[in-house]
N, C-alpha and C positions, 0 to 999 in steps of 0.2 A: 707400705710402699706407696709412693705418690703416684698420681695418674700418669705423669710423664715417664716415670721409671717403669711402670706396668706396661705402658704402650711400647717402649723401646725393648723391654724384656721379651714381649710376645713377638714383636717384629723380628728380633734376633732368633728366637726359637723357630719361627716359621721359616726364616731363611735357611737355618740349619736343617730343618726337616726337608725342605725343597732340595737342598744339596744332597742330602742322604738318599732321597728318592731318585734323583737324577743319576747318582752314582750306581744305583741298582739297575736302572735302565741301560746304562753304559757298561754294565757287567764289571764295574770297578770294585775295589776293596771297600768295605764299609765296617762300621762298628760291629755289625751282626756277624761278619766273618771272623772277627777277633773273638767274639763270645762263643761261637760254635765252629771252630776250625775243622772238626771232623765231618761236619755236614756238607762241606763243599764237594765231597765225592758223590753225593746223592743227586740224581737228575732233577728232582723236584725242588732242590735247595734254592735255585735262582728265582723261581716263582714265589716260594715262601718268603724269601728275604725282601722281594718287591712288595709283597702283601704287608709285611711288617712295617716297612718304611712308609707305605701308603697309609696304613692305619695311624701311624705316628703323625703324619701330616694332617690327616682328617681330625684327629683328636685335638691337636693344637689349634687348628682352624675353628673347631667347635667352641673351644674355650675362649678364643679371641672374639668370636662372634657374640658369645654370651656377655663378654665384657665390653662390647662396642669398640673393639680394636680393629681398624681397617686392615685387611690382609690382601685384598684382591689386587691392589696396585703392585704387589710383589711378583705377580704372575702375568702372563699374557691373558687376553680375554678368553682364548680357547682353553688354556690351562685352568683358569679360574672356573670355567664352565664344567670341566671334568671334576674338579674338587667339589663344586656345588652339587653335582649329580652323584657323587660318592661311590661310583662303581668303577672298580679297576678291571679293565678288560684289555684285550690285545690292541684295540683302537687307541686307548690311552697311551700304551707303550709305543705304538707305531707313530703316533702323531703328537706326542707331547711337545716335541721341539718344532718350531716353525722351520721353514726351508733354510733360512739364513743360519739359524742356530745349528741345524742338522749338519750343514756343510762344514761349519766351523768345528763342531765336535768330531766329525769324521777326519778332518785334516789334523786336529790335535791328536786323535787316536793313532792315526797312521804315523805321525811324527814321533810319538812316544814309543812306537814299536821298534825303532832303530836306535 
C-alpha cells in the first residue's frame, strides 16, 4: 500500500469508528446490535456496546498514531482529548458533543420519531 492510500484508509476507518461510537451514544442501531440481537434485552447491553465501539475507536487511533497518520483533526479538541485520555466514563458520554452538535442531534432525533 502506498503512503497516500494508507493515510486515506486510516482516515476512513477512524471516521467510521467515530460514527459507530456516536451511534452508541445516541442509542441508535449499530453493527453490534446486528451481531447480538438477543443482547438488546439486557440492561447492561447499551454500556457494553458503547465500550466495544470506544475500544474500536481507540484501537484504530493507536494504529494511526504508530503509523504517523493524523487523526485529531477529525474530532473536536474536546473529543480528541477524551480519546487521548482513553477513559470512557459518563462525562465522555454526556459531553462528547458540543452544544451546537447536541442541539442538532436532538432536533434530528425528535424529527425521526414522527
